[in-house]
Every structure is written in structure tokens, then in C-alpha cells.
CHARMM internal coordinates of N, CA and C (Angstrom, degrees):
IC EDIT
DIST 1 N 1 CA 1.4299
DIST 1 CA 1 C 1.5031
ANGL 1 N 1 CA 1 C 108.15
DIST 1 C 2 N 1.3920
ANGL 1 CA 1 C 2 N 113.51
DIHE 1 N 1 CA 1 C 2 N 132.45
DIST 2 N 2 CA 1.4680
ANGL 1 C 2 N 2 CA 116.03
DIHE 1 CA 1 C 2 N 2 CA 179.33
DIST 2 CA 2 C 1.4456
ANGL 2 N 2 CA 2 C 112.27
DIHE 1 C 2 N 2 CA 2 C -78.27
DIST 2 C 3 N 1.3711
ANGL 2 CA 2 C 3 N 112.24
DIHE 2 N 2 CA 2 C 3 N 144.03
DIST 3 N 3 CA 1.4419
ANGL 2 C 3 N 3 CA 114.86
DIHE 2 CA 2 C 3 N 3 CA 172.71
DIST 3 CA 3 C 1.4937
ANGL 3 N 3 CA 3 C 114.05
DIHE 2 C 3 N 3 CA 3 C -75.40
DIST 3 C 4 N 1.3442
ANGL 3 CA 3 C 4 N 119.70
DIHE 3 N 3 CA 3 C 4 N 167.17
DIST 4 N 4 CA 1.4874
ANGL 3 C 4 N 4 CA 119.16
DIHE 3 CA 3 C 4 N 4 CA -175.92
DIST 4 CA 4 C 1.5151
ANGL 4 N 4 CA 4 C 108.08
DIHE 3 C 4 N 4 CA 4 C -71.06
DIST 4 C 5 N 1.2500
ANGL 4 CA 4 C 5 N 119.67
DIHE 4 N 4 CA 4 C 5 N -24.27
DIST 5 N 5 CA 1.4375
ANGL 4 C 5 N 5 CA 122.34
DIHE 4 CA 4 C 5 N 5 CA 175.25
DIST 5 CA 5 C 1.4969
ANGL 5 N 5 CA 5 C 114.40
DIHE 4 C 5 N 5 CA 5 C -66.86
DIST 5 C 6 N 1.3425
ANGL 5 CA 5 C 6 N 114.19
DIHE 5 N 5 CA 5 C 6 N -40.24
DIST 6 N 6 CA 1.4994
ANGL 5 C 6 N 6 CA 118.20
DIHE 5 CA 5 C 6 N 6 CA 173.67
DIST 6 CA 6 C 1.4965
ANGL 6 N 6 CA 6 C 111.74
DIHE 5 C 6 N 6 CA 6 C -68.33
DIST 6 C 7 N 1.3272
ANGL 6 CA 6 C 7 N 117.20
DIHE 6 N 6 CA 6 C 7 N -39.25
DIST 7 N 7 CA 1.5222
ANGL 6 C 7 N 7 CA 119.61
DIHE 6 CA 6 C 7 N 7 CA 176.76
DIST 7 CA 7 C 1.4879
ANGL 7 N 7 CA 7 C 110.50
DIHE 6 C 7 N 7 CA 7 C -59.22
DIST 7 C 8 N 1.2978
ANGL 7 CA 7 C 8 N 119.40
DIHE 7 N 7 CA 7 C 8 N -50.78
DIST 8 N 8 CA 1.4301
ANGL 7 C 8 N 8 CA 122.20
DIHE 7 CA 7 C 8 N 8 CA 177.35
DIST 8 CA 8 C 1.5527
ANGL 8 N 8 CA 8 C 111.78
DIHE 7 C 8 N 8 CA 8 C -54.83
DIST 8 C 9 N 1.2834
ANGL 8 CA 8 C 9 N 115.97
DIHE 8 N 8 CA 8 C 9 N -48.23
DIST 9 N 9 CA 1.4878
ANGL 8 C 9 N 9 CA 123.21
DIHE 8 CA 8 C 9 N 9 CA -177.40
DIST 9 CA 9 C 1.5540
ANGL 9 N 9 CA 9 C 107.46
DIHE 8 C 9 N 9 CA 9 C -58.16
DIST 9 C 10 N 1.3149
ANGL 9 CA 9 C 10 N 116.12
DIHE 9 N 9 CA 9 C 10 N -46.90
DIST 10 N 10 CA 1.4416
ANGL 9 C 10 N 10 CA 118.22
DIHE 9 CA 9 C 10 N 10 CA -179.69
DIST 10 CA 10 C 1.4956
ANGL 10 N 10 CA 10 C 113.90
DIHE 9 C 10 N 10 CA 10 C -68.30
DIST 10 C 11 N 1.3165
ANGL 10 CA 10 C 11 N 116.07
DIHE 10 N 10 CA 10 C 11 N -35.80
DIST 11 N 11 CA 1.5346
ANGL 10 C 11 N 11 CA 117.89
DIHE 10 CA 10 C 11 N 11 CA 176.23
DIST 11 CA 11 C 1.4808
ANGL 11 N 11 CA 11 C 112.12
DIHE 10 C 11 N 11 CA 11 C -65.52
DIST 11 C 12 N 1.3694
ANGL 11 CA 11 C 12 N 117.57
DIHE 11 N 11 CA 11 C 12 N -42.58
DIST 12 N 12 CA 1.3959
ANGL 11 C 12 N 12 CA 121.85
DIHE 11 CA 11 C 12 N 12 CA -179.11
DIST 12 CA 12 C 1.6013
ANGL 12 N 12 CA 12 C 111.78
DIHE 11 C 12 N 12 CA 12 C -64.32
DIST 12 C 13 N 1.3381
ANGL 12 CA 12 C 13 N 115.02
DIHE 12 N 12 CA 12 C 13 N -37.79
DIST 13 N 13 CA 1.4622
ANGL 12 C 13 N 13 CA 119.46
DIHE 12 CA 12 C 13 N 13 CA 174.67
DIST 13 CA 13 C 1.4640
ANGL 13 N 13 CA 13 C 111.06
DIHE 12 C 13 N 13 CA 13 C -61.85
DIST 13 C 14 N 1.2844
ANGL 13 CA 13 C 14 N 116.12
DIHE 13 N 13 CA 13 C 14 N -45.77
DIST 14 N 14 CA 1.4666
ANGL 13 C 14 N 14 CA 119.81
DIHE 13 CA 13 C 14 N 14 CA -176.09
DIST 14 CA 14 C 1.5206
ANGL 14 N 14 CA 14 C 110.05
DIHE 13 C 14 N 14 CA 14 C -63.80
DIST 14 C 15 N 1.3809
ANGL 14 CA 14 C 15 N 113.14
DIHE 14 N 14 CA 14 C 15 N -47.27
DIST 15 N 15 CA 1.4382
ANGL 14 C 15 N 15 CA 119.79
DIHE 14 CA 14 C 15 N 15 CA 179.94
DIST 15 CA 15 C 1.5517
ANGL 15 N 15 CA 15 C 114.06
DIHE 14 C 15 N 15 CA 15 C -60.54
DIST 15 C 16 N 1.3593
ANGL 15 CA 15 C 16 N 110.24
DIHE 15 N 15 CA 15 C 16 N -37.66
DIST 16 N 16 CA 1.4776
ANGL 15 C 16 N 16 CA 113.61
DIHE 15 CA 15 C 16 N 16 CA -179.18
DIST 16 CA 16 C 1.4814
ANGL 16 N 16 CA 16 C 111.16
DIHE 15 C 16 N 16 CA 16 C -70.42
DIST 16 C 17 N 1.3757
ANGL 16 CA 16 C 17 N 114.53
DIHE 16 N 16 CA 16 C 17 N -33.92
DIST 17 N 17 CA 1.5513
ANGL 16 C 17 N 17 CA 116.78
DIHE 16 CA 16 C 17 N 17 CA -179.64
DIST 17 CA 17 C 1.5150
ANGL 17 N 17 CA 17 C 112.29
DIHE 16 C 17 N 17 CA 17 C -66.42
DIST 17 C 18 N 1.3309
ANGL 17 CA 17 C 18 N 115.52
DIHE 17 N 17 CA 17 C 18 N -21.23
DIST 18 N 18 CA 1.4908
ANGL 17 C 18 N 18 CA 117.01
DIHE 17 CA 17 C 18 N 18 CA -178.84
DIST 18 CA 18 C 1.5471
ANGL 18 N 18 CA 18 C 111.30
DIHE 17 C 18 N 18 CA 18 C -81.25
DIST 18 C 19 N 1.2870
ANGL 18 CA 18 C 19 N 115.28
DIHE 18 N 18 CA 18 C 19 N -8.30
DIST 19 N 19 CA 1.4818
ANGL 18 C 19 N 19 CA 119.64
DIHE 18 CA 18 C 19 N 19 CA -176.09
DIST 19 CA 19 C 1.5452
ANGL 19 N 19 CA 19 C 113.99
DIHE 18 C 19 N 19 CA 19 C -102.50
DIST 19 C 20 N 1.2515
ANGL 19 CA 19 C 20 N 121.00
DIHE 19 N 19 CA 19 C 20 N 150.06
DIST 20 N 20 CA 1.4319
ANGL 19 C 20 N 20 CA 122.06
DIHE 19 CA 19 C 20 N 20 CA 173.91
DIST 20 CA 20 C 1.4711
ANGL 20 N 20 CA 20 C 112.69
DIHE 19 C 20 N 20 CA 20 C -110.42
DIST 20 C 21 N 1.3416
ANGL 20 CA 20 C 21 N 119.93
DIHE 20 N 20 CA 20 C 21 N -7.46
DIST 21 N 21 CA 1.4041
ANGL 20 C 21 N 21 CA 123.31
DIHE 20 CA 20 C 21 N 21 CA -177.82
DIST 21 CA 21 C 1.5385
ANGL 21 N 21 CA 21 C 106.91
DIHE 20 C 21 N 21 CA 21 C -89.18
DIST 21 C 22 N 1.3048
ANGL 21 CA 21 C 22 N 119.31
DIHE 21 N 21 CA 21 C 22 N 126.68
DIST 22 N 22 CA 1.4838
ANGL 21 C 22 N 22 CA 123.74
DIHE 21 CA 21 C 22 N 22 CA 179.43
DIST 22 CA 22 C 1.4603
ANGL 22 N 22 CA 22 C 113.99
DIHE 21 C 22 N 22 CA 22 C -127.60
DIST 22 C 23 N 1.3941
ANGL 22 CA 22 C 23 N 115.03
DIHE 22 N 22 CA 22 C 23 N 25.56
DIST 23 N 23 CA 1.4818
ANGL 22 C 23 N 23 CA 118.58
DIHE 22 CA 22 C 23 N 23 CA -178.00
DIST 23 CA 23 C 1.5748
ANGL 23 N 23 CA 23 C 108.75
DIHE 22 C 23 N 23 CA 23 C -82.24
DIST 23 C 24 N 1.3639
ANGL 23 CA 23 C 24 N 112.94
DIHE 23 N 23 CA 23 C 24 N -176.80
DIST 24 N 24 CA 1.3952
ANGL 23 C 24 N 24 CA 117.59
DIHE 23 CA 23 C 24 N 24 CA -177.52
DIST 24 CA 24 C 1.4806
ANGL 24 N 24 CA 24 C 114.07
DIHE 23 C 24 N 24 CA 24 C -62.33
DIST 24 C 25 N 1.2799
ANGL 24 CA 24 C 25 N 118.69
DIHE 24 N 24 CA 24 C 25 N -33.70
DIST 25 N 25 CA 1.5665
ANGL 24 C 25 N 25 CA 122.66
DIHE 24 CA 24 C 25 N 25 CA 178.94
DIST 25 CA 25 C 1.4753
ANGL 25 N 25 CA 25 C 107.22
DIHE 24 C 25 N 25 CA 25 C -61.36
DIST 25 C 26 N 1.2889
ANGL 25 CA 25 C 26 N 119.90
DIHE 25 N 25 CA 25 C 26 N -45.12
DIST 26 N 26 CA 1.4645
ANGL 25 C 26 N 26 CA 119.44
DIHE 25 CA 25 C 26 N 26 CA -179.59
DIST 26 CA 26 C 1.5273
ANGL 26 N 26 CA 26 C 111.20
DIHE 25 C 26 N 26 CA 26 C -65.65
DIST 26 C 27 N 1.3162
ANGL 26 CA 26 C 27 N 118.79
DIHE 26 N 26 CA 26 C 27 N -36.45
DIST 27 N 27 CA 1.4612
ANGL 26 C 27 N 27 CA 120.96
DIHE 26 CA 26 C 27 N 27 CA 179.16
DIST 27 CA 27 C 1.5094
ANGL 27 N 27 CA 27 C 110.26
DIHE 26 C 27 N 27 CA 27 C -64.87
DIST 27 C 28 N 1.3657
ANGL 27 CA 27 C 28 N 114.01
DIHE 27 N 27 CA 27 C 28 N -38.09
DIST 28 N 28 CA 1.4962
ANGL 27 C 28 N 28 CA 116.06
DIHE 27 CA 27 C 28 N 28 CA 179.28
DIST 28 CA 28 C 1.5331
ANGL 28 N 28 CA 28 C 108.53
DIHE 27 C 28 N 28 CA 28 C -69.25
DIST 28 C 29 N 1.3512
ANGL 28 CA 28 C 29 N 119.11
DIHE 28 N 28 CA 28 C 29 N -37.54
DIST 29 N 29 CA 1.4950
ANGL 28 C 29 N 29 CA 118.98
DIHE 28 CA 28 C 29 N 29 CA -176.61
DIST 29 CA 29 C 1.5280
ANGL 29 N 29 CA 29 C 109.38
DIHE 28 C 29 N 29 CA 29 C -67.28
DIST 29 C 30 N 1.3462
ANGL 29 CA 29 C 30 N 118.40
DIHE 29 N 29 CA 29 C 30 N -43.37
DIST 30 N 30 CA 1.4338
ANGL 29 C 30 N 30 CA 118.78
DIHE 29 CA 29 C 30 N 30 CA -178.35
DIST 30 CA 30 C 1.5789
ANGL 30 N 30 CA 30 C 110.46
DIHE 29 C 30 N 30 CA 30 C -68.53
DIST 30 C 31 N 1.3244
ANGL 30 CA 30 C 31 N 115.44
DIHE 30 N 30 CA 30 C 31 N -29.14
DIST 31 N 31 CA 1.4096
ANGL 30 C 31 N 31 CA 117.85
DIHE 30 CA 30 C 31 N 31 CA 176.02
DIST 31 CA 31 C 1.4822
ANGL 31 N 31 CA 31 C 115.25
DIHE 30 C 31 N 31 CA 31 C -64.10
DIST 31 C 32 N 1.3715
ANGL 31 CA 31 C 32 N 113.29
DIHE 31 N 31 CA 31 C 32 N -48.07
DIST 32 N 32 CA 1.5157
ANGL 31 C 32 N 32 CA 119.63
DIHE 31 CA 31 C 32 N 32 CA 176.30
DIST 32 CA 32 C 1.4826
ANGL 32 N 32 CA 32 C 111.47
DIHE 31 C 32 N 32 CA 32 C -65.97
DIST 32 C 33 N 1.2899
ANGL 32 CA 32 C 33 N 118.82
DIHE 32 N 32 CA 32 C 33 N -36.22
DIST 33 N 33 CA 1.4693
ANGL 32 C 33 N 33 CA 122.70
DIHE 32 CA 32 C 33 N 33 CA 178.40
DIST 33 CA 33 C 1.5882
ANGL 33 N 33 CA 33 C 109.81
DIHE 32 C 33 N 33 CA 33 C -60.80
DIST 33 C 34 N 1.4015
ANGL 33 CA 33 C 34 N 113.14
DIHE 33 N 33 CA 33 C 34 N -45.00
DIST 34 N 34 CA 1.3647
ANGL 33 C 34 N 34 CA 124.91
DIHE 33 CA 33 C 34 N 34 CA 177.30
DIST 34 CA 34 C 1.6214
ANGL 34 N 34 CA 34 C 108.84
DIHE 33 C 34 N 34 CA 34 C -56.78
DIST 34 C 35 N 1.3233
ANGL 34 CA 34 C 35 N 116.10
DIHE 34 N 34 CA 34 C 35 N -50.88
DIST 35 N 35 CA 1.4420
ANGL 34 C 35 N 35 CA 120.91
DIHE 34 CA 34 C 35 N 35 CA 178.49
DIST 35 CA 35 C 1.4722
ANGL 35 N 35 CA 35 C 114.37
DIHE 34 C 35 N 35 CA 35 C -56.82
DIST 35 C 36 N 1.3931
ANGL 35 CA 35 C 36 N 116.27
DIHE 35 N 35 CA 35 C 36 N -42.35
DIST 36 N 36 CA 1.4474
ANGL 35 C 36 N 36 CA 122.65
DIHE 35 CA 35 C 36 N 36 CA -179.91
DIST 36 CA 36 C 1.4373
ANGL 36 N 36 CA 36 C 114.21
DIHE 35 C 36 N 36 CA 36 C -62.43
DIST 36 C 37 N 1.3973
ANGL 36 CA 36 C 37 N 115.73
DIHE 36 N 36 CA 36 C 37 N -47.29
DIST 37 N 37 CA 1.4443
ANGL 36 C 37 N 37 CA 124.44
DIHE 36 CA 36 C 37 N 37 CA 178.88
DIST 37 CA 37 C 1.5213
ANGL 37 N 37 CA 37 C 109.59
DIHE 36 C 37 N 37 CA 37 C -63.74
DIST 37 C 38 N 1.3021
ANGL 37 CA 37 C 38 N 119.18
DIHE 37 N 37 CA 37 C 38 N -51.89
DIST 38 N 38 CA 1.4786
ANGL 37 C 38 N 38 CA 119.45
DIHE 37 CA 37 C 38 N 38 CA 179.48
DIST 38 CA 38 C 1.5119
ANGL 38 N 38 CA 38 C 115.84
DIHE 37 C 38 N 38 CA 38 C -59.87
DIST 38 C 39 N 1.3281
ANGL 38 CA 38 C 39 N 111.23
DIHE 38 N 38 CA 38 C 39 N -39.52
DIST 39 N 39 CA 1.4583
ANGL 38 C 39 N 39 CA 117.44
DIHE 38 CA 38 C 39 N 39 CA 176.97
DIST 39 CA 39 C 1.5486
ANGL 39 N 39 CA 39 C 113.52
DIHE 38 C 39 N 39 CA 39 C -62.75
DIST 39 C 40 N 1.3313
ANGL 39 CA 39 C 40 N 112.99
DIHE 39 N 39 CA 39 C 40 N -45.17
DIST 40 N 40 CA 1.4368
ANGL 39 C 40 N 40 CA 115.93
DIHE 39 CA 39 C 40 N 40 CA 176.02
DIST 40 CA 40 C 1.5715
ANGL 40 N 40 CA 40 C 115.13
DIHE 39 C 40 N 40 CA 40 C -62.25
DIST 40 C 41 N 1.3145
ANGL 40 CA 40 C 41 N 114.38
DIHE 40 N 40 CA 40 C 41 N -45.93
DIST 41 N 41 CA 1.4347
ANGL 40 C 41 N 41 CA 120.18
DIHE 40 CA 40 C 41 N 41 CA -179.83
DIST 41 CA 41 C 1.5795
ANGL 41 N 41 CA 41 C 109.93
DIHE 40 C 41 N 41 CA 41 C -67.88
DIST 41 C 42 N 1.2765
ANGL 41 CA 41 C 42 N 118.32
DIHE 41 N 41 CA 41 C 42 N -34.10
DIST 42 N 42 CA 1.4378
ANGL 41 C 42 N 42 CA 117.93
DIHE 41 CA 41 C 42 N 42 CA 176.92
DIST 42 CA 42 C 1.4703
ANGL 42 N 42 CA 42 C 111.53
DIHE 41 C 42 N 42 CA 42 C -66.01
DIST 42 C 43 N 1.3738
ANGL 42 CA 42 C 43 N 117.52
DIHE 42 N 42 CA 42 C 43 N -37.51
DIST 43 N 43 CA 1.4043
ANGL 42 C 43 N 43 CA 119.67
DIHE 42 CA 42 C 43 N 43 CA 178.49
DIST 43 CA 43 C 1.4821
ANGL 43 N 43 CA 43 C 112.21
DIHE 42 C 43 N 43 CA 43 C -69.12
DIST 43 C 44 N 1.3032
ANGL 43 CA 43 C 44 N 117.03
DIHE 43 N 43 CA 43 C 44 N -36.82
DIST 44 N 44 CA 1.4496
ANGL 43 C 44 N 44 CA 123.11
DIHE 43 CA 43 C 44 N 44 CA 177.20
DIST 44 CA 44 C 1.5549
ANGL 44 N 44 CA 44 C 109.72
DIHE 43 C 44 N 44 CA 44 C -66.76
DIST 44 C 45 N 1.3453
ANGL 44 CA 44 C 45 N 115.06
DIHE 44 N 44 CA 44 C 45 N -38.55
DIST 45 N 45 CA 1.4495
ANGL 44 C 45 N 45 CA 116.57
DIHE 44 CA 44 C 45 N 45 CA -177.80
DIST 45 CA 45 C 1.4949
ANGL 45 N 45 CA 45 C 113.37
DIHE 44 C 45 N 45 CA 45 C -70.76
DIST 45 C 46 N 1.3105
ANGL 45 CA 45 C 46 N 115.60
DIHE 45 N 45 CA 45 C 46 N -25.38
DIST 46 N 46 CA 1.4995
ANGL 45 C 46 N 46 CA 124.25
DIHE 45 CA 45 C 46 N 46 CA -178.02
DIST 46 CA 46 C 1.4988
ANGL 46 N 46 CA 46 C 111.72
DIHE 45 C 46 N 46 CA 46 C -109.83
DIST 46 C 47 N 1.3699
ANGL 46 CA 46 C 47 N 117.61
DIHE 46 N 46 CA 46 C 47 N 29.78
DIST 47 N 47 CA 1.4627
ANGL 46 C 47 N 47 CA 122.33
DIHE 46 CA 46 C 47 N 47 CA -173.86
DIST 47 CA 47 C 1.5414
ANGL 47 N 47 CA 47 C 109.81
DIHE 46 C 47 N 47 CA 47 C -72.81
DIST 47 C 48 N 1.2635
ANGL 47 CA 47 C 48 N 116.99
DIHE 47 N 47 CA 47 C 48 N -14.27
DIST 48 N 48 CA 1.4536
ANGL 47 C 48 N 48 CA 118.74
DIHE 47 CA 47 C 48 N 48 CA 175.17
DIST 48 CA 48 C 1.5032
ANGL 48 N 48 CA 48 C 116.20
DIHE 47 C 48 N 48 CA 48 C -79.25
DIST 48 C 49 N 1.3212
ANGL 48 CA 48 C 49 N 114.40
DIHE 48 N 48 CA 48 C 49 N -2.16
DIST 49 N 49 CA 1.4615
ANGL 48 C 49 N 49 CA 120.06
DIHE 48 CA 48 C 49 N 49 CA 170.14
DIST 49 CA 49 C 1.4578
ANGL 49 N 49 CA 49 C 115.24
DIHE 48 C 49 N 49 CA 49 C -81.86
DIST 49 C 50 N 1.2746
ANGL 49 CA 49 C 50 N 119.21
DIHE 49 N 49 CA 49 C 50 N -172.68
DIST 50 N 50 CA 1.4662
ANGL 49 C 50 N 50 CA 122.05
DIHE 49 CA 49 C 50 N 50 CA -178.47
DIST 50 CA 50 C 1.5181
ANGL 50 N 50 CA 50 C 110.85
DIHE 49 C 50 N 50 CA 50 C -72.24
DIST 50 C 51 N 1.3443
ANGL 50 CA 50 C 51 N 118.15
DIHE 50 N 50 CA 50 C 51 N -22.04
DIST 51 N 51 CA 1.4781
ANGL 50 C 51 N 51 CA 121.64
DIHE 50 CA 50 C 51 N 51 CA -175.63
DIST 51 CA 51 C 1.5956
ANGL 51 N 51 CA 51 C 107.79
DIHE 50 C 51 N 51 CA 51 C -81.62
DIST 51 C 52 N 1.2673
ANGL 51 CA 51 C 52 N 112.45
DIHE 51 N 51 CA 51 C 52 N 141.14
DIST 52 N 52 CA 1.5132
ANGL 51 C 52 N 52 CA 119.17
DIHE 51 CA 51 C 52 N 52 CA 176.79
DIST 52 CA 52 C 1.4849
ANGL 52 N 52 CA 52 C 109.36
DIHE 51 C 52 N 52 CA 52 C -135.23
DIST 52 C 53 N 1.3627
ANGL 52 CA 52 C 53 N 117.45
DIHE 52 N 52 CA 52 C 53 N 136.65
DIST 53 N 53 CA 1.4785
ANGL 52 C 53 N 53 CA 120.02
DIHE 52 CA 52 C 53 N 53 CA 176.38
DIST 53 CA 53 C 1.4446
ANGL 53 N 53 CA 53 C 112.75
DIHE 52 C 53 N 53 CA 53 C -79.67
DIST 53 C 54 N 1.3462
ANGL 53 CA 53 C 54 N 117.29
DIHE 53 N 53 CA 53 C 54 N -2.33
DIST 54 N 54 CA 1.4645
ANGL 53 C 54 N 54 CA 117.36
DIHE 53 CA 53 C 54 N 54 CA -173.81
DIST 54 CA 54 C 1.6040
ANGL 54 N 54 CA 54 C 108.96
DIHE 53 C 54 N 54 CA 54 C -101.89
DIST 54 C 55 N 1.2777
ANGL 54 CA 54 C 55 N 118.54
DIHE 54 N 54 CA 54 C 55 N -0.84
DIST 55 N 55 CA 1.4773
ANGL 54 C 55 N 55 CA 120.62
DIHE 54 CA 54 C 55 N 55 CA -179.64
DIST 55 CA 55 C 1.5217
ANGL 55 N 55 CA 55 C 110.10
DIHE 54 C 55 N 55 CA 55 C -88.60
END
COOR INIT
IC SEED 1 N 1 CA 1 C
IC BUILD
């Protein structure tokens, strides 16, 4: 079973392969996309804590 880190890595590689733009703007976009996905999955992984993404 793949870990969520491996899934994210594979998704980013696939998404990056669909693009032809490799300038600084694209690097910034993929960076913030990565932060959003990891932040969401971190919150889901730790949903048994006091923090909830639904509040």
C-alpha cells in the first residue's frame, strides 16, 4: 500500500509531465499546490486531535 507521501509525489510528477512551462511561476504554483495538499492530508491524518477541518 502506498503512503500518502508517495501518492502526492506520483500525482505531482504526473501533473508536471502534462505541462510544458517550467519557469519560476510554474515552480511557485506547484509549490503552493503541494503545500495545500500536504496541509489538507495532515489535517485529515490528525483529525482525531482537537483540530477539525470542518469547523
